[in-house]
C-alpha positions as CSV (number, residue, x, y, z in Angstrom):
1,M,-31.3,-190.1,-89.5
2,A,-29.9,-188.7,-86.4
3,G,-31.1,-185.4,-85.5
4,I,-29.0,-182.3,-85.2
5,G,-31.4,-180.0,-83.2
6,P,-35.1,-180.0,-81.8
7,G,-37.1,-181.6,-84.5
8,E,-34.6,-181.6,-87.3
9,A,-32.8,-184.3,-89.2
10,F,-29.6,-184.3,-90.9
11,D,-31.1,-185.3,-94.2
12,E,-30.9,-181.6,-95.5
13,W,-27.0,-181.5,-95.5
14,Y,-26.8,-179.4,-98.6
15,K,-27.8,-176.4,-96.5
16,L,-24.9,-176.9,-94.3
17,A,-22.9,-177.1,-97.5
18,V,-23.9,-173.6,-98.4
19,A,-23.1,-172.1,-95.1
20,A,-20.0,-174.0,-94.7
21,G,-18.9,-172.8,-98.1
22,L,-19.7,-169.1,-97.5
23,V,-17.8,-169.2,-94.4
24,L,-14.9,-170.6,-96.2
25,A,-15.0,-168.4,-99.1
26,V,-15.4,-165.1,-97.1
27,G,-12.6,-166.3,-94.5
28,L,-10.3,-167.7,-96.6
29,G,-10.8,-164.8,-99.3
30,A,-9.8,-162.5,-96.7
31,A,-6.7,-164.3,-95.9
32,G,-5.9,-164.1,-99.8
33,S,-6.3,-167.9,-100.6
34,S,-7.7,-168.1,-104.1
35,G,-7.9,-171.9,-103.9
36,G,-9.8,-171.4,-100.6
37,V,-12.2,-169.1,-102.2
38,L,-12.8,-171.4,-105.2
39,L,-13.2,-174.5,-102.7
40,G,-15.9,-172.4,-100.9
41,V,-17.7,-171.2,-103.8
42,G,-17.8,-174.8,-105.2
43,M,-19.3,-176.1,-102.1
44,V,-21.9,-173.4,-102.2
45,F,-22.7,-174.4,-105.9
46,I,-23.0,-177.9,-104.6
47,G,-25.5,-177.1,-102.0
48,L,-27.6,-175.0,-104.3
49,G,-27.6,-177.5,-106.8
50,E,-28.7,-180.2,-104.3
51,F,-31.3,-177.7,-102.9
52,I,-32.9,-177.6,-106.2
53,N,-32.8,-181.4,-106.7
54,H,-34.6,-181.8,-103.4
55,P,-38.0,-180.1,-103.7
56,R,-40.3,-180.0,-100.7
57,V,-43.1,-182.3,-101.2
58,S,-46.2,-182.6,-99.0
59,G,-49.5,-184.4,-99.1
60,V,-52.2,-186.3,-97.5
61,R,-52.4,-189.9,-97.3
62,V,-55.8,-191.6,-97.8
63,D,-57.1,-195.0,-96.9
64,D,-58.9,-197.4,-99.2
65,H,-62.1,-195.3,-98.7
66,G,-60.7,-192.0,-99.6
67,R,-60.5,-190.7,-96.2
68,P,-57.5,-188.5,-95.0
69,M,-55.3,-190.7,-92.6
70,F,-52.2,-188.4,-92.1
71,A,-50.1,-185.9,-93.6
72,T,-46.7,-186.5,-95.3
73,K,-43.8,-184.1,-96.0
74,G,-40.2,-184.7,-97.2
75,R,-37.5,-183.7,-99.9
76,P,-37.3,-186.9,-101.9
77,R,-34.4,-186.3,-104.6
78,R,-35.8,-185.3,-108.1
79,N,-32.9,-184.3,-110.6
80,K,-33.3,-181.2,-112.4
81,P,-31.0,-179.7,-115.1
82,G,-30.3,-176.8,-113.4
83,G,-29.5,-178.6,-110.1
84,I,-27.2,-181.1,-112.0
85,A,-25.5,-178.1,-113.6
86,L,-24.9,-176.2,-110.5
87,C,-23.7,-179.3,-109.0
88,A,-21.2,-180.2,-111.7
89,I,-20.0,-176.6,-111.6
90,G,-19.5,-176.7,-108.2
91,G,-17.8,-179.9,-108.1
92,S,-15.2,-178.6,-110.6
93,L,-14.6,-175.4,-108.6
94,A,-14.2,-177.4,-105.5
95,I,-11.8,-179.8,-107.2
96,A,-9.8,-176.9,-108.7
97,G,-9.6,-175.1,-105.2
98,A,-8.5,-178.3,-103.5
99,V,-5.7,-178.8,-106.3
100,K,-4.7,-175.2,-105.9
101,L,-4.5,-175.6,-101.9
102,V,-2.5,-178.7,-102.0
103,V,-0.1,-177.4,-104.8
104,A,0.3,-174.1,-102.8
105,G,0.7,-176.1,-99.8
């Protein structure tokens, strides 16, 4: 995927969701918007759930003779019950917050 900084890829979007959710929750909370706080907290929960569902994996690839060839690393998706629960709770909070913002409009 396209890089967002030196040596970084945008495949860890859930970290951005946590940061953006915190900014929304604090900023809109200070402005007195309960819908905005719900939306921000929901984004934080979704980001944390996805962080749990994408554990860091590293290893060494070997050739047919057992000799090491190169190191690998990444964050493949591996669903965990806790991660799924946080995503579900976060999605519910985010939807409730968005609806509250639209209705309060």
